[in-house]
C-alpha positions as CSV (number, residue, x, y, z in Angstrom):
1,M,29.9,3.4,-6.0
2,A,27.1,2.2,-8.3
3,N,24.1,4.5,-8.6
4,A,20.5,4.2,-9.7
5,Y,19.8,3.0,-13.2
6,E,19.1,6.2,-15.1
7,H,15.6,5.6,-16.5
8,Q,12.6,8.0,-16.6
9,I,10.3,7.2,-13.8
10,E,7.4,9.3,-12.6
11,P,7.9,10.8,-9.1
12,E,5.8,9.3,-6.4
13,A,2.7,11.2,-5.4
14,P,3.0,13.1,-2.1
15,G,3.1,10.6,0.8
16,E,0.0,11.8,2.5
17,P,-1.9,9.1,4.5
18,E,-4.7,7.6,2.4
19,L,-8.3,7.0,3.0
20,I,-9.9,3.6,3.2
21,A,-13.5,2.5,3.5
22,P,-14.7,1.6,7.1
23,R,-16.7,-1.4,8.0
24,I,-19.9,-0.7,6.0
25,T,-22.4,-2.6,4.0
26,I,-22.9,-1.6,0.3
27,E,-25.5,-2.9,-2.1
28,A,-25.6,-1.9,-5.7
29,F,-28.4,-2.2,-8.4
30,C,-27.1,-1.8,-11.9
31,M,-28.7,-1.4,-15.3
32,T,-25.7,-2.1,-17.5
33,E,-23.2,-4.9,-17.5
34,G,-20.3,-2.4,-17.9
35,F,-21.2,-0.6,-14.7
36,A,-21.8,-3.8,-12.8
37,T,-18.3,-5.1,-13.8
38,A,-16.7,-1.8,-12.8
39,L,-18.4,-1.9,-9.3
40,Q,-17.4,-5.6,-8.8
41,D,-13.8,-4.6,-9.6
42,A,-14.0,-1.7,-7.2
43,M,-15.3,-3.8,-4.4
44,Q,-12.3,-6.1,-4.7
45,D,-9.9,-3.2,-4.2
46,R,-7.6,-3.1,-1.2
47,R,-9.2,0.1,0.0
48,M,-12.5,-1.6,0.2
49,A,-11.3,-4.7,2.2
50,K,-13.3,-3.9,5.3
51,A,-16.6,-3.3,3.4
52,T,-19.2,-5.9,2.7
53,S,-20.8,-5.6,-0.7
54,A,-23.2,-7.1,-3.1
55,V,-23.6,-6.1,-6.8
56,G,-26.8,-7.0,-8.7
57,M,-29.0,-5.8,-11.5
58,G,-32.4,-4.2,-11.8
59,G,-31.7,-0.5,-11.1
60,I,-33.8,1.7,-8.9
61,D,-37.0,-0.5,-9.2
62,A,-35.1,-3.5,-7.8
63,A,-33.8,-1.4,-4.9
64,V,-37.4,-0.2,-4.1
65,R,-38.7,-3.8,-4.1
66,R,-35.9,-5.0,-1.8
67,Y,-36.1,-2.4,0.8
68,R,-39.9,-2.5,1.3
69,D,-39.5,-5.3,3.7
70,I,-35.9,-5.1,5.0
71,D,-33.7,-2.3,6.4
72,A,-31.4,-0.6,3.9
73,P,-27.6,-0.9,4.2
74,N,-25.1,2.0,4.9
75,L,-24.8,2.7,1.2
76,I,-27.0,2.0,-1.9
77,I,-25.6,2.5,-5.4
78,V,-28.3,2.7,-8.1
79,E,-27.8,3.1,-11.8
80,S,-30.4,4.7,-14.0
81,V,-30.6,5.4,-17.7
82,E,-32.8,8.4,-17.2
83,T,-31.3,11.8,-17.4
84,G,-34.1,14.3,-16.6
85,F,-37.2,14.6,-14.4
86,E,-37.9,10.9,-14.8
87,L,-34.8,10.2,-12.7
88,F,-36.2,12.3,-9.8
89,G,-39.5,10.3,-10.0
90,E,-37.6,7.1,-9.6
91,L,-35.6,8.4,-6.7
92,A,-38.8,9.6,-5.0
93,K,-40.0,6.0,-4.9
94,L,-36.7,4.9,-3.4
95,A,-36.9,7.7,-0.7
96,E,-40.2,6.1,0.5
97,V,-38.4,2.9,1.6
98,V,-35.0,4.1,2.9
99,D,-34.3,6.6,5.7
100,E,-32.0,9.5,5.9
101,R,-29.2,7.4,7.5
102,T,-28.6,5.6,4.2
103,H,-26.3,7.1,1.7
104,V,-27.4,6.9,-1.9
105,V,-25.1,7.2,-4.9
106,V,-26.7,7.5,-8.3
107,A,-25.0,6.5,-11.6
108,G,-26.0,7.5,-15.0
109,P,-24.9,8.7,-18.5
110,S,-25.6,12.5,-18.0
111,N,-22.6,14.7,-17.5
112,D,-24.8,17.7,-16.7
113,I,-23.6,20.0,-13.8
114,A,-27.2,21.3,-13.3
115,L,-28.4,17.7,-12.8
116,Y,-25.6,17.0,-10.3
117,R,-26.4,20.1,-8.3
118,E,-30.1,19.2,-8.2
119,L,-29.4,15.7,-7.1
120,M,-27.1,16.9,-4.3
121,R,-29.8,19.4,-3.2
122,N,-32.3,16.5,-2.9
123,G,-30.0,14.5,-0.6
124,V,-28.1,12.2,-3.0
125,S,-24.6,11.6,-1.7
126,D,-22.8,11.5,-5.1
127,Y,-23.4,11.1,-8.8
128,L,-21.2,8.9,-11.0
129,V,-21.1,9.4,-14.7
130,T,-21.1,6.2,-16.7
131,P,-19.1,4.6,-18.1
132,C,-17.3,4.7,-14.8
133,A,-13.8,3.4,-13.9
134,P,-13.5,1.3,-10.7
135,I,-11.2,3.9,-9.1
136,Q,-13.9,6.6,-9.4
137,A,-16.3,4.4,-7.5
138,I,-13.6,3.7,-4.9
139,E,-12.8,7.4,-4.4
140,S,-16.5,8.2,-4.1
141,V,-17.1,5.7,-1.3
142,V,-14.0,6.3,0.8
143,G,-14.5,10.1,0.5
144,M,-18.1,9.8,1.6
145,F,-17.4,7.8,4.8
146,N,-14.3,9.8,5.8
147,E,-15.4,13.2,7.0
148,P,-13.0,16.2,6.8
149,G,-10.6,16.0,9.7
150,A,-11.0,12.3,10.2
151,S,-7.8,10.4,10.9
152,P,-6.6,8.7,7.7
153,A,-4.6,5.5,7.4
154,A,-0.9,5.7,7.3
155,T,0.9,5.4,4.0
156,S,2.2,1.8,4.0
157,F,5.2,0.2,2.2
158,A,5.4,-3.6,1.7
159,V,9.0,-4.5,0.9
160,Y,9.4,-7.9,-0.6
161,G,12.5,-9.9,-1.7
162,V,11.6,-11.8,-4.9
163,R,13.8,-14.6,-3.6
164,G,15.8,-15.4,-0.5
165,G,19.2,-13.9,-0.1
166,V,18.7,-10.6,-2.0
167,G,19.2,-8.5,1.1
168,A,15.6,-7.3,1.3
169,S,15.4,-7.2,5.1
170,V,18.6,-5.2,5.4
171,F,17.3,-2.8,2.8
172,T,13.9,-2.6,4.5
173,H,15.3,-1.8,7.9
174,N,17.6,1.0,6.6
175,F,14.7,2.3,4.4
176,A,12.4,2.5,7.5
177,A,15.1,4.3,9.5
178,E,15.8,6.8,6.8
179,L,12.1,7.5,6.3
180,A,11.8,8.3,10.0
181,M,15.0,10.3,10.3
182,R,14.5,12.4,7.2
183,G,10.8,13.1,7.2
184,G,10.0,14.0,10.8
185,K,7.0,11.7,10.8
186,D,6.2,8.7,13.0
187,A,7.3,5.5,11.3
188,L,6.6,1.9,12.4
189,L,8.6,-1.1,11.1
190,I,6.8,-4.5,11.4
191,D,8.7,-7.7,10.9
192,L,6.1,-10.1,9.4
193,D,8.5,-13.0,9.4
194,I,7.2,-14.5,12.7
195,E,9.6,-17.5,12.5
196,F,12.9,-16.1,11.4
197,G,12.6,-12.3,11.3
198,T,15.8,-10.2,11.8
199,V,14.6,-6.8,12.9
200,G,15.8,-7.5,16.4
201,L,19.2,-8.6,15.2
202,N,19.7,-5.8,12.8
203,F,18.8,-3.1,15.3
204,N,20.7,-5.0,18.1
205,V,17.6,-5.0,20.4
206,E,15.6,-7.8,22.0
207,P,12.2,-6.3,22.6
208,K,10.0,-7.6,25.4
209,N,7.0,-7.9,23.1
210,T,6.9,-9.2,19.6
211,I,4.5,-9.7,16.7
212,A,3.7,-13.1,18.2
213,D,2.1,-11.3,21.2
214,A,0.1,-9.1,18.8
215,Y,-1.3,-12.2,17.0
216,R,-2.1,-14.0,20.2
217,D,-4.5,-11.2,21.2
218,I,-5.5,-10.2,17.7
219,D,-9.3,-10.4,18.5
220,N,-8.9,-7.7,21.2
221,L,-6.1,-5.7,19.7
222,D,-6.5,-2.0,19.1
223,D,-4.2,1.0,18.5
224,V,-3.8,1.5,22.2
225,K,-2.8,-2.1,23.0
226,L,-0.6,-2.2,19.9
227,A,1.3,0.9,21.1
228,R,2.2,-1.0,24.3
229,L,3.8,-3.8,22.3
230,L,6.1,-1.5,20.2
231,H,9.8,-0.8,20.9
232,A,10.8,2.8,20.6
233,Q,14.1,2.6,18.6
234,Q,14.5,6.3,17.7
235,D,12.5,9.4,18.3
236,K,10.4,8.8,15.2
237,L,10.9,5.1,14.7
238,K,9.1,2.2,16.5
239,L,9.6,-1.5,15.9
240,L,7.4,-4.6,16.2
241,A,10.0,-7.3,15.9
242,A,9.7,-11.1,15.4
243,P,10.5,-13.4,18.4
244,S,14.2,-14.1,18.9
245,E,13.4,-17.8,19.1
246,V,11.3,-20.0,16.8
247,S,7.7,-19.5,17.8
248,S,5.4,-22.5,18.3
249,D,2.4,-20.4,17.3
250,Q,0.6,-21.2,14.1
251,P,1.3,-18.8,11.2
252,P,-1.3,-16.1,11.1
253,T,-4.3,-16.4,8.8
254,E,-5.1,-13.8,6.1
255,A,-7.8,-12.4,8.3
256,Q,-5.4,-12.0,11.3
257,A,-2.7,-10.4,9.1
258,L,-5.2,-8.0,7.6
259,S,-6.4,-7.0,11.1
260,L,-2.9,-6.4,12.4
261,I,-2.0,-4.2,9.3
262,D,-5.3,-2.3,9.6
263,I,-4.7,-1.5,13.2
264,A,-1.0,-0.6,12.6
265,R,-2.0,1.9,10.0
266,T,-3.9,3.9,12.7
267,A,-0.8,4.0,15.0
268,C,1.7,5.9,12.8
269,D,2.2,8.1,9.8
270,L,4.4,5.7,7.8
271,L,4.2,1.9,8.0
272,V,7.0,-0.3,6.7
273,L,6.3,-4.0,6.4
274,D,9.3,-6.3,6.2
275,T,7.6,-9.0,4.2
276,P,9.1,-12.5,4.1
277,S,9.7,-14.0,0.7
278,S,7.8,-17.2,1.7
279,W,4.4,-17.2,0.0
280,R,2.4,-17.2,3.2
281,A,-0.9,-15.5,4.1
282,S,0.8,-12.5,5.8
283,S,3.0,-11.9,2.7
284,R,0.1,-12.0,0.3
285,V,-2.0,-9.7,2.5
286,A,0.9,-7.2,2.8
287,L,1.4,-7.1,-0.9
288,R,-2.3,-6.7,-1.6
289,Q,-3.0,-4.1,1.1
290,A,0.0,-1.8,1.1
291,S,-0.2,1.7,-0.3
292,K,3.1,1.0,-2.2
293,V,5.0,-2.2,-3.0
294,I,8.8,-2.3,-3.3
295,L,10.3,-5.4,-4.8
296,V,14.0,-6.2,-4.2
297,A,15.9,-8.4,-6.6
298,T,19.4,-9.3,-7.7
299,P,20.4,-9.3,-11.4
300,D,20.2,-13.0,-12.0
301,L,17.9,-15.5,-13.7
302,V,16.0,-16.7,-10.6
303,S,15.2,-13.1,-9.6
304,L,14.1,-12.3,-13.1
305,R,11.7,-15.3,-13.3
306,N,10.2,-14.6,-9.9
307,L,9.9,-10.9,-10.6
308,R,7.9,-11.4,-13.8
309,S,5.6,-13.8,-12.0
310,L,5.1,-11.3,-9.1
311,L,4.4,-8.4,-11.5
312,D,1.7,-10.4,-13.2
313,W,0.2,-11.4,-9.8
314,L,0.3,-7.8,-8.5
315,Q,-1.3,-6.4,-11.6
316,S,-4.2,-8.8,-11.0
317,A,-4.3,-8.2,-7.3
318,R,-3.9,-4.4,-7.4
319,P,-5.5,-3.3,-10.7
320,N,-6.2,0.3,-9.4
321,D,-2.7,1.0,-8.1
322,R,0.5,2.1,-9.7
323,A,3.1,-0.6,-10.6
324,P,5.5,-1.7,-7.8
325,T,8.9,-0.1,-7.5
326,L,12.0,-2.2,-8.2
327,V,15.2,-2.1,-6.3
328,L,18.3,-4.0,-7.5
329,T,20.9,-5.1,-5.0
330,Q,24.4,-6.7,-5.0
331,I,25.3,-5.1,-8.3
332,G,28.9,-6.1,-9.4
333,Q,29.4,-9.1,-7.1
334,P,32.8,-10.6,-8.0
335,K,32.9,-14.0,-9.8
336,R,29.1,-14.1,-10.1
337,P,27.6,-14.0,-13.6
338,E,24.9,-11.5,-13.6
339,I,22.4,-10.0,-16.1
340,S,23.3,-6.5,-17.0
341,E,20.9,-3.8,-15.7
342,A,19.9,-2.8,-19.2
343,E,19.1,-6.4,-20.2
344,F,17.3,-7.0,-16.9
345,V,15.1,-4.0,-17.5
346,D,14.3,-5.2,-21.1
347,L,13.4,-8.7,-20.0
348,A,11.5,-7.7,-16.8
349,G,9.7,-4.8,-18.3
350,A,10.3,-2.8,-15.1
351,P,13.2,-0.3,-14.6
352,P,14.9,-0.3,-11.2
353,A,14.4,2.9,-9.2
354,L,17.5,2.2,-7.2
355,S,20.6,0.0,-7.8
356,L,22.8,-0.8,-4.8
357,P,26.4,-2.0,-5.3
358,W,27.9,-5.2,-3.9
359,D,29.8,-4.2,-0.8
360,A,30.2,-7.3,1.4
361,A,32.6,-5.6,3.9
362,T,30.3,-2.7,4.7
363,Y,27.0,-4.7,4.8
364,G,28.7,-7.5,6.8
365,A,30.0,-5.0,9.4
366,A,26.6,-3.5,9.8
367,L,24.9,-6.9,10.2
368,N,27.5,-8.3,12.6
369,S,27.4,-5.2,14.8
370,G,23.6,-4.7,14.7
371,K,24.0,-1.2,13.2
372,L,22.3,0.7,10.5
373,L,24.4,1.5,7.4
374,R,24.5,5.2,8.3
375,D,26.2,4.2,11.6
376,T,28.7,1.8,10.0
377,Q,32.1,2.8,8.7
378,G,31.9,3.1,5.0
379,G,28.2,2.9,5.0
380,R,27.1,6.5,4.7
381,G,27.1,6.5,0.9
382,H,24.8,3.5,0.9
383,A,22.6,5.2,3.5
384,D,22.4,8.4,1.5
385,L,21.3,6.4,-1.6
386,I,18.6,4.6,0.4
387,G,17.6,7.9,2.1
388,G,17.2,9.7,-1.2
389,F,15.1,6.8,-2.4
390,A,13.0,7.1,0.8
391,D,12.4,10.8,0.1
392,V,11.1,10.1,-3.3
393,M,8.9,7.2,-2.2
394,A,7.4,9.4,0.5
395,G,6.7,12.2,-2.0
396,R,9.1,14.6,-0.2
397,E,11.2,17.2,-1.9
398,K,14.5,15.9,-3.2
399,R,17.4,16.2,-0.8
400,A,21.1,16.0,-1.8
401,A,22.6,16.7,1.6
402,G,25.6,14.4,2.1
403,G,24.7,12.5,-1.0
404,G,27.0,13.9,-3.6
405,A,26.7,12.7,-7.2
406,G,25.1,9.4,-6.1
407,V,21.9,11.0,-4.8
408,A,21.9,13.5,-7.7
409,R,21.9,10.6,-10.2
410,L,19.4,8.7,-8.1
411,L,17.0,11.7,-8.2
412,G,17.6,12.0,-11.9
413,A,16.4,8.5,-12.3
414,F,13.0,9.6,-11.0
415,G,12.8,12.5,-13.4
416,F,13.9,15.2,-11.0
417,G,16.3,17.8,-12.3
418,R,16.2,16.8,-15.9
419,R,16.7,19.3,-18.6
420,A,13.9,19.7,-21.1
C-alpha cells in the first residue's frame, strides 16, 4: 500500500478550539502608515469577521476630538509616538471623553515593561509595541473579549477537492469519522454541497433535516435550533447532510454561509466542512474561515494547475494562517499517466502530508454499501492512514495502533520519530 510522501512537515499545533472576536465595533487612530496597514490587515482576518472596524489617522488627539460628541465604540486603538509621562498626559485627555465600558489599546515604540505595567494599572487594556504584525493585534483583540472560561469556537477543517473526481468527499467523510472515533471529542460533519452532497449516501442515512432547513431559517438559527437538525451518526459524530433530492432553494449567500459556520462552531469541538469544488459563496467562506484547510488533489496536470491557483488565493485570503495541507489520492491508477509525487511537489511547491493509493475495489465497495472504509473489507489499512493523519491534524499524540508501517511512515512525514 502506498504511504505518505516522506517530506519534513511541521506537526500541527494542538487542536484546541480557537478564539474569535465577537460582534464588536473597533475604531483605530494611528500615527504611522506602517501601523495603520498592519491594523487594516488584521481587521480583514477570518477571526475578526464578526467585528466592525474603521482605521484612520491622527492618534490620540483625533480620538479625543471624535468622542467629545458621540459615544465611543467597544474598543479604541490609539497609536502614540510618546514613550514617557507625555503619553499619560495624552491618555488623560482621552479618559475625559470615554467611559470605563470602552476598552483602550495603546500602541507605541517603547518596549519598557515598567511602562506596560503602569499603563495596565491606569486602566489600559493592552499595549502593542510597534512595529506590530497583524497577528499580534488579532491576538490582543480576541483575548481581550474572550474571558477565561468562555466557550471558544470549535477547531474547523475545510476539506476541498481542487477539481471534481479526486475523491475529496469520500476522504472528508472518513476523516471526520476518524476524528470523532479516535479523539473522544464531539465532531460535526456538514455537507456544504446543497445541490449534490453525498454525506447521506456515504453514511447510508436519509436524515429528516438537512442543510437546506438550516438555511431556510438562518435568520433565527442558533446552537439549540441547529442541534435539532443534526443526525447522530455515532456517539461522537453528528451529521448535517444535504437534501437527497435537488433543492429548489437559492444557493446561500456569503453572509448566510458565514452565519451557519459561525453557529456550527459553537455546537461541537471539531467541525469538518465537506466543501464543494464549485467556486460558490459557501466554498469561498469555508476556505477563508476554517481553522485549517485541507486540499485534496490527484497527481495530474489539471490538479496541479488548480492547486497552484488555490494556494495563491489562500495566501492572499489567509495571510495570518499556516499554509493549507495537501492530500494526494488515487496514486498509481492503472493506465493513467500521472505526475510523480516528487515532480508534483517540485512544481506545486507544497509537499503532500498524505498520499492514498488507487484502490477502486475497496473504495467502490465502501461507496456502494454506504459504509466507511474502516467497516469495509480491505479498507482498514486506508482507514488507519486517514486516522493517523487525523491525529496529526488535531494535534494529538501519534498513534500506530493497527497501522503498521503505513502509519509509522505517515507520522514520519510529519517529522515525528525522526532521528537527529
